[in-house]
N, C-alpha and C positions, 0 to 999 in steps of 0.2 A: 504495498500501498505508499508507504512512504519510502520506497528502495531508492526509488530516482531523487528524492529529496536528503535522503538518507547519504552522508560519507563517503566514500569508497572504502575508506579502514576499517567504519564498520561492520561491513560486509565481510573486509576482510577479518575482522576479528571472528566473525561467525563462524567462517568456512576452518580457521585455524581452530577454532573451542571443539568442530565438530567432526575434525581430523584428531584432535589429541585425544577424543574422546575413545574415538575409534582406534586410534592407538594403544591406548587403556586398555579395552579390551581386548584387543588382539594379544598386545602384551601379557598380557593377566593368560590368555589360554595358558600361552607356554611357561608363564611363571618359572623363568627360568632366574631372575634378578629379581626380589619382594623389592627391593633398595628403589629400583629402575621406574616401579607403579608406584611408589609415594612419591618420588622425582616428579611424576608426571603428574597428579594428584594436584598437587601442590602448585603448579604451574598452572592447573586451570584454576583452583582457586584465586593464587595473585590477578589472573587474565579477568576472572570475575567481578573483583575487587576493583581493579581498574577502571573498568566499563561499566560503574552503577545502570551508565544510561540504557545499555540492550539487558538488563534485568526487569528494568521500569517497562521498557519499548515489550 
């Protein structure tokens, strides 16, 4: 709806979040290094906190 009005970085962030989520699930499947999953999760949380507008949207 407001994709046209929204800036390109916003879309990128959303895409990155989706990709990160997918990566987490995929890596979790292998579960080779639990630490990596923690890092990915932390990154997601940080991204979310950085872009509070996305959550509101």
